[in-house]
C-alpha positions in Angstrom: -11.2 61.5 14.9 -14.6 63.0 15.5 -13.6 64.4 18.9 -10.8 66.4 17.2 -13.0 67.8 14.5 -15.8 69.4 16.6 -13.5 72.0 18.2 -12.5 73.1 14.7 -16.1 73.5 13.8 -16.6 75.7 16.9 -13.9 78.1 15.7 -15.4 78.5 12.1 -16.7 81.9 10.9 -20.2 82.6 12.1 -21.7 82.8 8.6 -20.5 79.4 7.6 -20.8 77.5 10.9 -24.4 76.3 10.3 -23.5 75.1 6.7 -20.3 73.3 8.0 -22.3 71.7 10.8 -25.0 70.5 8.4 -22.3 69.1 6.1 -20.5 67.4 9.0 -23.7 65.7 10.1 -24.5 64.6 6.5 -21.1 63.2 6.1 -21.2 61.4 9.4 -24.6 59.9 8.5 -23.3 58.7 5.1 -20.3 57.1 6.8 -22.7 55.3 9.2 -24.9 54.2 6.4 -22.2 52.7 4.1 -21.1 49.9 6.4 -24.8 49.2 7.3 -25.6 49.0 3.6 -22.6 46.7 2.9 -23.7 44.4 5.8 -27.2 44.4 4.5 -26.1 43.4 1.0 -24.0 40.5 2.4 -26.6 39.4 4.9 -28.2 35.9 4.2 -31.6 37.6 4.5 -30.7 40.2 1.9 -32.7 40.1 -1.3 -29.4 39.9 -3.1 -28.3 36.8 -1.2 -28.3 33.3 -2.7 -31.9 32.2 -3.5 -33.4 29.7 -1.1 -33.7 27.1 -3.9 -29.9 27.2 -4.5 -28.8 27.4 -0.8 -27.4 24.2 0.8 -29.5 22.6 3.5 -28.3 22.9 7.0 -25.8 20.1 7.8 -26.9 17.1 9.9 -24.7 14.4 11.4 -27.7 12.2 12.1 -27.7 9.2 9.8 -31.5 8.7 10.1 -32.4 12.3 9.6 -30.1 12.6 6.6 -31.4 9.3 5.2 -35.0 10.4 5.4 -34.2 13.6 3.6 -32.2 11.8 1.0 -34.8 9.2 0.2 -37.5 11.9 -0.1 -35.5 13.9 -2.7 -35.5 13.1 -6.4 -32.3 11.7 -7.9 -32.4 12.0 -11.7 -29.9 10.1 -13.8 -26.7 11.9 -14.3 -24.4 9.3 -15.8 -24.0 8.0 -19.4 -23.0 4.6 -20.6 -19.5 3.8 -21.7 -18.5 4.8 -25.2 -18.1 2.0 -27.7 -14.3 2.3 -27.5 -13.6 3.3 -23.9 -9.8 2.9 -24.3 -9.7 5.3 -27.2 -12.0 7.8 -25.5 -9.8 7.8 -22.3 -6.6 8.1 -24.3 -8.0 11.2 -26.2 -9.1 12.7 -22.9 -5.7 12.2 -21.3 -3.9 13.6 -24.2 -6.1 16.7 -24.2 -5.2 17.2 -20.5 -1.5 16.4 -21.0 -1.0 18.8 -23.9 -3.7 21.3 -23.0 -3.9 23.8 -20.2 -0.9 23.9 -17.8 -1.7 22.0 -14.5 -4.5 20.0 -16.0 -2.5 16.8 -16.5 -1.1 14.3 -14.0 -0.6 14.7 -11.2 -4.0 16.1 -10.2 -2.9 18.1 -7.2 -4.3 21.4 -8.7 -7.7 20.2 -9.8 -10.6 18.3 -8.2 -10.8 14.5 -8.2 -13.2 13.4 -11.0 -15.4 10.5 -9.9 -17.8 8.6 -12.1 -20.6 7.1 -10.0 -22.2 3.9 -11.4 -26.0 3.9 -11.5 -26.5 0.4 -10.2 -29.9 -1.3 -10.1 -32.0 -0.2 -7.1 -31.7 -3.6 -5.3 -28.1 -2.7 -4.7 -28.7 0.8 -3.5 -32.0 2.5 -2.7 -33.8 -0.7 -1.8 -31.2 -1.5 0.8 -31.4 2.0 2.3 -35.2 1.7 2.5 -34.9 -1.7 4.2 -32.6 -0.1 6.8 -35.0 2.8 7.4 -38.1 0.7 7.5 -36.7 -1.9 9.9 -34.8 0.5 12.2 -37.3 0.1 15.1 -36.7 -3.6 15.3 -34.5 -3.2 18.3 -34.5 -7.0 19.1 -32.4 -7.6 16.0 -29.0 -8.2 17.6 -25.7 -9.7 16.6 -24.3 -12.8 18.4 -22.5 -10.6 20.9 -25.6 -8.5 21.7 -24.8 -5.4 19.7 -27.8 -3.8 17.9 -27.5 -4.6 14.2 -28.8 -1.2 13.1 -26.3 0.6 15.3 -23.5 -1.4 13.8 -24.7 -0.5 10.3 -24.7 3.2 11.3 -21.1 2.9 12.6 -20.0 1.6 9.2 -22.3 3.8 7.1 -19.4 5.6 5.4 -20.7 4.3 2.0 -24.0 6.2 2.5 -22.3 9.5 3.4 -19.9 9.4 0.5 -22.5 8.4 -2.1 -25.2 10.8 -0.9 -22.8 13.7 -1.2 -21.5 12.7 -4.7 -24.9 12.5 -6.2 -26.4 15.5 -4.5 -27.3 18.5 -6.8 -24.2 20.6 -7.4 -25.8 23.6 -5.9 -26.1 21.8 -2.5 -22.5 20.5 -2.5 -19.7 22.3 -0.6 -16.7 20.1 -1.4 -14.2 21.4 -3.9 -11.8 18.5 -3.8 -14.1 16.2 -5.8 -16.6 16.5 -8.6 -19.0 13.9 -10.2 -18.5 13.5 -13.9 -21.1 12.1 -16.3 -18.8 10.6 -18.9 -16.7 7.6 -18.1 -13.8 8.8 -20.2 -13.5 11.9 -18.0 -13.2 10.0 -14.7 -10.1 9.5 -12.5 -11.9 7.1 -10.3 -15.1 4.9 -10.5 -17.4 4.6 -7.4 -19.4 1.5 -6.9 -22.4 2.4 -4.7 -23.3 -1.1 -3.3 -24.2 -1.2 0.4 -22.3 -4.3 1.5 -22.8 -3.8 5.2 -26.6 -3.3 5.1 -27.0 -6.4 3.0 -24.8 -8.5 5.2 -26.8 -7.7 8.4 -30.4 -7.3 7.2 -30.7 -10.1 4.6 -30.8 -13.8 5.1 -27.4 -15.5 4.7 -28.1 -17.2 1.3 -30.0 -14.1 0.0 -27.0 -11.9 0.9 -24.5 -14.2 -0.8 -26.7 -14.3 -3.9 -26.9 -10.5 -3.9 -23.1 -10.3 -3.5 -22.7 -12.5 -6.6 -25.1 -10.4 -8.6 -23.3 -7.2 -7.6 -20.0 -8.8 -8.5 -21.2 -9.8 -11.9 -22.7 -6.4 -12.6 -19.5 -4.5 -11.7 -17.0 -6.8 -13.4 -19.1 -6.8 -16.6 -18.5 -3.0 -16.9 -16.1 -2.0 -19.6 -14.2 0.3 -17.3 -13.7 -2.5 -14.8 -12.4 -4.9 -17.5 -10.1 -2.2 -18.8 -8.3 -1.7 -15.4 -9.3 -5.0 -13.6 -10.8 -2.7 -11.0 -7.7 -0.9 -10.0 -9.4 2.5 -10.4 -12.7 1.4 -8.8 -13.7 2.1 -5.2 -15.6 -0.4 -3.1 -16.7 0.1 0.5 -16.0 -3.0 2.6 -15.9 -1.0 5.9 -17.4 -3.7 8.1 -14.8 -6.5 8.3 -17.4 -9.2 7.5 -19.0 -7.4 4.5 -18.6 -8.7 0.9 -16.4 -11.5 2.3 -17.6 -14.3 0.1 -16.5 -12.5 -3.2 -13.6 -10.4 -2.0 -11.0 -12.4 -3.8 -12.5 -11.3 -7.1 -12.2 -7.6 -6.4 -8.9 -7.5 -4.5 -7.2 -5.1 -7.0 -9.9 -2.4 -6.4 -9.5 0.4 -3.8 -11.2 -0.7 -0.6 -12.6 1.6 2.0 -11.7 0.0 5.3 -11.9 0.6 9.1 -8.3 -0.8 9.5 -5.8 -3.4 8.4 -5.4 -6.8 9.8 -2.1 -8.7 9.9 -3.5 -11.9 11.4 -5.5 -13.0 8.3 -8.7 -13.3 10.5 -10.6 -10.6 8.6 -8.8 -10.1 5.3 -6.8 -12.7 3.4 -3.1 -12.0 2.8 -2.6 -9.8 -0.2 -6.2 -8.4 -0.2 -5.5 -5.1 1.7 -2.6 -2.8 2.0 -2.1 1.0 2.4 -0.6 1.5 -1.1 -4.1 1.0 -2.6 -6.7 1.1 0.2 -8.0 3.9 2.4 -8.7 3.8 6.1 -11.9 5.6 7.1 -13.1 6.5 10.6 -16.2 4.8 12.2 -19.3 7.0 12.5 -19.3 8.2 16.1 -21.9 6.7 18.4 -22.3 9.7 20.7 -23.1 13.4 20.5 -20.4 15.9 19.5 -18.9 18.0 22.3 -18.0 21.3 20.6 -15.6 24.0 21.8 -18.2 25.4 24.2 -19.0 22.0 25.6 -15.3 21.2 26.1 -14.8 24.5 27.9 -17.8 23.9 30.2 -16.7 20.3 31.0 -13.1 21.1 31.6 -13.4 21.7 35.4 -15.6 18.6 35.7 -13.1 16.1 34.3 -12.3 14.3 37.5 -11.8 10.8 36.1 -8.2 10.1 35.1 -8.9 7.2 32.7 -12.3 6.0 31.4 -13.4 2.9 29.4 -16.8 1.6 28.8 -17.3 -1.3 26.4 -16.9 -5.0 25.9 -14.3 -6.3 28.3 -13.7 -9.6 26.5 -12.7 -9.7 22.9 -11.0 -12.1 20.6 -7.7 -11.8 18.6 -5.8 -8.5 19.5 -8.7 -7.5 21.7 -7.6 -10.0 24.4 -5.5 -7.1 25.7 -8.8 -5.8 27.2 -9.1 -8.5 29.8 -5.5 -8.0 30.8 -6.0 -4.3 31.2 -9.1 -4.8 33.3 -7.0 -7.1 35.7 -4.3 -4.5 35.9 -6.4 -1.4 36.3 -9.2 -2.8 38.5 -9.5 -0.8 41.7 -7.0 2.0 40.8 -7.9 5.4 42.0 -9.7 7.8 39.5 -9.9 4.9 37.0 -13.3 3.8 35.6 -13.5 0.5 33.7 -17.1 -0.6 32.9 -18.8 -3.3 30.8 -20.7 -1.7 28.0 -24.4 -2.1 27.4 -26.5 -1.6 24.3 -29.3 0.9 23.7 -29.9 4.5 24.7 -28.9 4.0 28.3 -25.5 2.6 27.3 -24.9 5.4 24.9 -25.7 8.0 27.5 -23.5 6.4 30.1 -20.6 6.3 27.7 -21.1 9.9 26.6 -21.3 11.1 30.2 -18.2 9.1 31.3 -16.1 10.5 28.4 -17.1 14.1 29.2 -16.0 13.6 32.8 -12.6 12.1 31.9 -9.2 13.4 31.0 -8.1 10.3 29.2 -10.1 7.6 27.4 -8.8 4.1 26.9 -8.8 2.9 23.3 -7.6 -0.7 23.2 -7.9 -3.0 20.2 -11.2 -4.9 19.7 -11.7 -8.0 17.6 -9.9 -5.9 15.0 -7.1 -3.5 15.7 -9.5 -0.5 15.5 -12.4 0.5 17.7 -15.2 3.0 17.2 -14.5 4.1 20.8 -11.4 6.0 19.5 -13.6 8.4 17.5 -16.2 8.7 20.3 -13.3 9.9 22.5 -12.0 12.4 20.0 -15.4 14.2 19.6 -15.9 14.1 23.4 -12.7 16.1 24.1 -11.3 13.1 25.9 -7.6 12.4 25.1 -7.4 8.8 23.6 -4.9 6.4 25.0 -4.4 4.0 22.1 -3.2 0.5 23.0 -3.3 -1.4 19.7 0.0 -2.4 18.2 -1.4 -3.2 14.8 -3.6 -0.1 14.3 -3.7 1.9 11.1 -5.4 5.3 11.4 -7.6 7.2 9.0 -6.0 10.0 7.0 -2.6 9.6 8.7 -1.0 11.0 5.6 -2.7 14.3 6.4 -3.3 14.2 10.2 -0.7 13.9 12.9 -2.3 11.9 15.7 0.5 12.6 18.1 -1.2 16.0 18.6 -4.4 14.5 20.0 -3.6 11.0 21.3 -1.2 9.0 23.4 0.3 5.7 22.0 1.2 3.0 24.4 2.6 -0.4 23.5 0.6 -3.5 24.8 3.7 -4.8 26.6 4.1 -1.5 28.6 0.4 -1.1 29.3 0.0 -4.4 31.2 3.1 -3.9 33.4 2.0 -3.4 37.1 1.4 0.3 37.8 3.1 1.5 34.5 0.1 3.0 32.7 -1.4 4.8 35.7 2.0 6.3 36.6 2.6 7.3 33.0 -0.8 9.2 32.8 -0.3 10.9 36.2 3.1 12.1 35.0 1.7 14.1 32.0 1.8 17.8 32.9 -1.3 20.0 32.8 0.1 22.2 29.9 0.3 19.2 27.6 -3.2 18.1 28.5 -4.5 21.6 27.7 -2.7 21.6 24.4 -4.0 18.2 23.4 -7.6 19.0 24.4 -7.4 22.2 22.3 -6.2 20.1 19.4 -9.1 17.7 19.9 -11.5 20.5 19.4 -9.6 21.5 16.2 -9.3 17.9 14.9 -12.9 16.8 15.6 -14.3 18.2 12.3 -12.2 15.5 10.5 -14.3 12.7 12.1 -17.9 14.1 11.8 -19.8 12.8 8.7 -22.5 15.1 7.6 -24.9 16.0 4.9 -24.0 18.1 3.1 -20.4 17.0 3.5 -18.2 19.7 5.0 -14.8 20.9 3.9 -12.1 19.0 5.8 -14.7 16.6 7.0 -14.0 12.8 6.6 -15.6 12.7 3.2 -13.3 15.5 2.0 -10.2 13.9 3.4 -11.2 10.6 1.9 -11.1 12.1 -1.6 -7.8 13.9 -0.9 -6.3 10.6 0.2 -7.5 8.9 -3.0 -6.3 11.7 -5.2 -2.8 11.1 -3.8 -2.9 7.6 -5.2 -3.9 8.5 -8.7 -0.5 8.4 -10.4 0.3 5.0 -8.8 -3.1 3.7 -9.9 -2.5 4.9 -13.5 1.0 3.3 -13.5 -0.3 -0.1 -12.6 -3.3 0.1 -15.0 -1.0 0.9 -17.9 1.5 -1.8 -16.9 -1.2 -4.4 -16.8 -2.4 -3.3 -20.2 1.0 -3.6 -21.9 2.1 -7.0 -20.4 1.4 -10.0 -22.6 -0.5 -12.5 -20.5 1.4 -15.5 -19.3 4.7 -14.1 -20.7 6.1 -13.2 -17.3 6.3 -15.2 -14.1 7.8 -12.5 -11.8 5.8 -11.3 -8.8 3.8 -8.1 -9.3 2.6 -5.5 -6.9 -0.5 -7.6 -6.1 1.6 -10.3 -4.4 1.8 -9.6 -0.7 3.0 -11.8 2.2 0.4 -10.2 4.5 -1.8 -7.2 5.1 1.1 -5.1 6.5 2.7 -1.8 5.7 6.5 -2.0 5.6 8.5 0.8 7.1 10.6 2.3 4.2 
């Protein structure tokens, strides 16, 4: 437009040309200043921007870095005790929502999930976190199969990431799907912040069992637990061995799990099922390969299929030794025994970033942390685990980022290699692009990010609220011992039926 206006100015009357020219320059200067001023006002460094004291800290995905910052910060009490008549208080709150503002009653799809966080004694929470931090350098502390204990705790540290975000100052929180409430009668869900995995691995066996019993008594003595028999309470049992000695007493609660188990080796029949429980991803063991990293490594991915980990496992993990026998010596295939420590981590990370596909077979349980390492590495997972349940599958479609192969097909001579070689380059590019897009769903961070695993956890739980409320109310109206029919808690096994 400016190029068309200057000739017009040249043809103006001589007496007015200087005034028009001055006006034009003034107008142009103003137009240039306006967007600059607008940008300045919106800039983070602008005096009008959010004060530093209210700004959220930069996110970190490092468990240790986040934990150090968390333990150094004050955490004042923000919860009240239960009212003398909790049932009446909850009924009044529900009626106010039901007959109050439109959209405020059940279902809760249009409002945030309201979580009451119990303030348990420090021996169940802060003391265990400090024990982990203070003993982290004891690298000789290994499990029976040689895995570093502290690394295993990090893989299952979902209880820390959820709790740390819930109790953070509201000015530092980014999630809109969940809020912490201070009054029990306002809560949809009750969160039990007991670190079951840390206590299992870092305490002596009898000391751990005693702490489990104390935690069980503390929780089950709460009026809200007794009112619902725990149906609206969340307990993290993300490591398959954690809380095992007292699980039978809390089986009606919502469990946060790494997977299900139909064999009964890890969870007893009737303890876990998708209708009440939530599957959460492991915390990745390697560094995130972002979009720039994936782009830079694309031409370097010369390995067709990569696996580095324990080659011998029990239960469903026996498929690993069969796959090793089948794939050994195949061209462009790398199958390696894993090793602990920094060198093992680096080797796994480098291998995944050089590979098109990453093998993700079952371990001792149907799931494996290796799946989530592959996702954040831009390496397309090849999942061989017939019993696997996946995190957030009600929200995410894993067919966009992973290949699913049955165990029976995978061990057939030559079948898996031929199948992978037959996948065209266009599909590989599409799946790798989707991996970059999906990776945010598997990166725990502080503060928790929108659409991160913490956010999706609360969204999954919010979807269960109506069913939870139904079973709480049914349990309250039934006269004890007056019925002998099977209720929803009776399950043949830890399976999810196809409806």
